[in-house]
N, C-alpha and C positions, 0 to 999 in steps of 0.2 A: 943382230943388235948387240952392241957392246954394253954390258951391264955395269961396267966400272964407271962410277960417277954419272950413271944414268940420271938425267934430269927430267922431271915431269912437271908440267904446269897445268893446274886445274883452273878452268875458266868458269866463273860463276860461283854462286853460293847456295845452291839447292841442298836438300837433305842428302843427296847422293855425294856432294862434295864433302860433307861432314863425315861420310862413311869412307870414301875412297882415300882421303888424305891420310888418316891414321894407318890404314892398311898398307898403303904403298910406302909410307915412311917407315913402318915396322919391317918392311922388306929391304930396308937399308938403301932406299933410293933417295935422291935429293928431290924435294917437293916444294914447288912455289904455288902461289895462288894469285890470279888476276881477278880483282873484285872492284866493284864500284863503291864498296864500303870498307876500305882497308882499315879504318879506325876501329871497326868492330871486331876485327880478327885478332885472336891471340896467337903468339908464336907456337904455343902448344895446343893441339886439338885432340880432344879425348873422344873415343868411340866406346859406348857402353853396349856390349852384347847382352841383351836381356832375354829372359824367359817371358812368356806371354803374361805371367802374373806380375811382371815388373822386377823380379829378382835379377841382380846383375851376375851373369855367368862369368864374364871376363871383360877386362878393359884393355883397349889398345890406345897407345899414345903416339901421336904424330907430331914431329917437329917441322915447322915451316921454315924454309930457308929464306924466302923473300915473300913479302906481302905488298902488292902494289896495284894501283889503278891504271898504271901506264904500261902498255904492251912492251915498250922498249926495255923495261926492266926485267921482264920474265919470259918473253917469247923467244928471243933470238937464241938463247942457250938451251931451249927445250928440245928434247929428243922425242917426247911423247906429250900430246896435248889432249886433255879430256874436257869436253863441254858438259857442264852440269847446270842446266838452266832450262826454262820453258822452250819448247821446240820452235815457237814463233820468233825466238830471239837468236836462233842458231846462225842464220845468214848474216845478220848485222854483226855478230861477234866474229864470225869468220872473216868478213871484210875488214874489220878493225884490226885483227891480228896479222892478216896476210902480209902487209908490207914489212913486218918485222921477222918473218920466218927466215931461218938460216938456209940459204940455197947451197951451202957447201957440204951438207950431210943429209941423210934420210931423216925426215920428220914424219912422225905418225900422228894423225889427227883423228880423234874418235869422239863419239857421243855415247853416253850411258843409256840412251834410249833412241833406237833407230827408226823412229816414225818419220814419214814424210820425205822419203828419198834423200837421205843424208849424203849419198854419193853424188847426187845432182848438185847439192850445195857446195861440196868440196871441189867438184869439177869446175864449178863456176869461178871459184877463186884461182884455181890452177890456170884456167884460160886467161882471166883478167890480169893476173900478176905474173904470168909466165913461170909457174912453179912446176918443175919437172921431177922433184925429189920427194913428193908427198905420198905417203901410204895412208889410205883411208880405212877406217874400221868403225863399226858401231855394234852395240848390243841390241838384240831383238827386243828385250824387255829389261827394265832395271833389275839387276840381279839380286838386290837385297830388299827386304822390307825395312825401310828406314824412315827416321824422323829426325828433326832438329830439336834438341832440348834447349840449348842456348846458342843463339846465332854466333858463329865464328869461334865457338869454344867447345861445345859438346854435342855430339850426335848419338843417336840410338839406332841399333839394328836388332831385329828379332831373328836374324839369320838370313840364309840365302835360299834362292830357288834351287831345288835339287838338280835341275838341268837348265843350262843356259845356251843361248844361240848367238853367234856373232857372224857378221859378214866382213870380209877383208878384200881390199883391192890394191895391188894385185893379189890374187888368191894364194900365190906361193908364199906369202908372208904370214899366213895364218899360224903355222907351227911356231915360228919365232915369237910372235905376239902372244900366243897361247902360253908358251913356256915362261916367258919373262914378264908378262903383264897380266893376262887373264887369270892364270893360276894364283897370282899374288893378291888378287882381290876377292877370291872365293875359296877355291879348293885347298890351298895351302893353310888357310886359317880355320876353315869350318869343316873340312873333311868331306865336303860335297860341293855341288855347283859347277862341275866340270862343263866346259864349253864345247858345243858342237859347231861345225862350220856350215853356215848357209852358203849355197852356191852363188847367190846373188843378193843384192840389196833390195831388189823388188819383192823378194819373199818377206822381208821385214816390213816393207811399206804396206803390204796387203794382208799381213797377219795382224789383224787389228785387235786392240785392247782398249786403251783409253779413248781412241778415236770414235768408238761407238758407245762405250760405257758412259762417258760424261754427257754427250748430247742426249742420249736416250733418257738418262735419269733427269736431267734438267727439263727436258720436254715433258716427261711424265709428271714432274712436279708442277709444271705450268698447266698441264691439262687437268690435273686433279685439284690443284689449289689456286689456279690463276697466277701462280708465281709470286704471290704476295701474302705476307702474314702481319698481324697486328703487333706481335711481340717477338723478340729474338728467340725466346724459349719455345715459341710455337713452331719455329722452323724445323722441319724433319731432319733427322740424320741422313746423310747422303747414302750410306751403305747399310747401316743397321736397320733403317726403316724402309729399305728397298722393297718395292711391292710388285705384284704381278703385272700391273699396268706398265711400269718402267721396264720390266723384264721382257714383256711382249714387244715393246718398241725396239729394244736391243736386238731381239731375235729377228725382227723384220729388217733392221739395218744390216745385220750379219748375213741375212739371206741375200740382200742386194750385193754385198761384198762377195758372197759365194758365187754369184753369177759372174762377176768379174774374174775371180780366181779361176773358175772352171773354164771360162772362155780363153783366158791366157794360156792355161795348160793345154787346151785343145789346139790353139793356134800355133803354139811353139812346143811341139812334142819333144824336140831335141834338147830342150832346156830342162834343168833340174829345179824343181820347186818343192823339194822335200819338206821344207819347214814353212811353206805358205799355207797356213792352217786357219780353220774357222775358230771362233771365239772359244768354244768349249774344248775343242781338240787342243788348242794352244795352251789353255789353262791347265788341262789335265796332263799334257806332256811335260810342261815345265815344272809343275808341282808334283808330278808322279802320283796323282790321286786317282781314286776309283770314280765311277760315273756318278754325276750329280746334275741337277738342273741348273739353268742360268740363275734362277732366283736363289737357289741354295748356295751358289758360288759366292754370293755376297752375305747372305744371312749366316753362313757357317764361319765367316772370317773372324778370327780372334784379334785382329790388329786394326781393322778399319772402323770400329764402332764409334769412336769419338768424333768423327769428321761430320760436321754439319754441311748442308747445302751452301754454296757460296752466295752471300747476299750483301746488299748495301742498304743503309738507312735512307729513306726518302725524305723530302721536305715535310711530308705530312706525318712523319714519325713511324711509318710502316717499314717493313723489311721486304726487299724485293730481290729477285734473282739478279745477280751481278753479271750483266752481259759483257763486261770488259774483262772478265776473268779468263784465265788461260783455257778453261773448258770451252770457251768460244774461240778465242784467237788461235789456240793450238789446234783444237779438234774440229773446228769448222773450216777455217782458212787453210790449215795445213793437214787436214784430214779428209773430211767429206768432200771438199771441193776437188781434191786430187782424184778421189774415187769417181766423182761425177765426170770429170774430164776424160778419164780412162773409159768410163762407160759409154760416153759419146763416141769415142774413137772405135769402140767395139760394137756400136749400134745396139746397146742394151738399155732397156727401160729400168730405172732404179727408183720406184715411187717412194719408198721410205726415205731414201737419201734426199730426194727432191722436197719431201714434206718437211724434213728437219731444216734444210737450208732455207726454205721459204719462211719458216717460223723464225729462224735466227735473224734473217735479214730484215724482217719486219720489226723485231725487237730492237735491233741495232741501227735501224733506219739506213740500211745499205741496199745496194743492188748487186746481188751475186748471180742470181739466175732470173731469167725472164722467158715466159712461154716454154718452160721446160729445158732451156739451154743456158749454159754458162755465159755470162756477159763479160767476155774477155777484154772488152774496151772500157769496162767500168773502173774508175779509180778505186773502188772498194775491193777490187781484185788486183789491178795492175800497178798500183802505187808501189814504189820500191820496197821490196821485202814484205809486202802486205800478205801475200799468199804463196803457197808452194806448188801451184798448178804447173805441170811440166812445161806448158807453153811459155812461161816467163823465164825459163832457163834456156829457151831457144829450141826446145823439142816440139816438133810439129806432128809427129805420128807415133803410134803405139810401138812400131818397130824400133824407134830410136830409144825409148826408155827401157825396152826389153834387152836391146843389144848394147 
């Protein structure tokens, strides 16, 4: 990778965008942003590195070269592209930018959160648009604890995870990306957060975090409270009020995922799945913490306390679980449904996953599973970009997604 005049385009406006832009700009790279809200972005983006008590430790200042809603303005010149948006929007964004990718040089396309088979998504545009020069990468988990203080202007980070994981394809490009990109967003600025290489993207897809946290907690709130409250102030905090009921649901979901992980490891012993970990093992590994319970992993957090459960106000004036939130569109359609498809391929029963999908489809008035099987013919799954089930990328067997 030639770092002279290296140009990076950030696609989307999530909290991770407000973090990565100042860090990469401070590394003397040219940084652009592709956003649906260009009028809300400032040419200078500030990142405040804060202590947990709110004290500002350091400020990073990033200068945006171009701010645009048009891929033609900021994609063709890009050497590196980062997607910073909800997972369920990845495929739509990739298909939108693909026609503008420069075919005369290597282009690195990555996601700050590698849920849901990101390599399948990039392979899809490589086939569709005949792209031979794309290098794919994704982080296992978002490397920073980050928030948006003022959209398009100021982000906040409380620091980085001590250990990060990334997958790269072709794998031989990891060292280059690590030296010139990965270190520039963590290690060089915070003195920690070095990246380790996952041997495959499947390890990231089945090392689950949000995919089980969000549905488990939403379901737990529904079971305990009916998913509805009279006043907004009655709505429990999503993490600070995490209870044993929600923790138990998460544990059952993770147990189903563990069945899948273990069967894959048994079926493909020649493959390396070093970082395909269960929830607690993943959390402890990336945060380098000592043993604690699932419930304690939330109650001990110093940064998640202010987040309430996602709700919308109903016509009757009550507050109800928001079933259109990314906790459903990302973590059911691009999370549990992928696990369910894989379990079916491996002839595994996953009762907790089935229970959550059944609950979600009833709330959203969808058809995702029926009689214990995914309904692949349902428009609630097969509509363009609606779900990330491997079948809809053209994969028909477990061998194809492993190899």
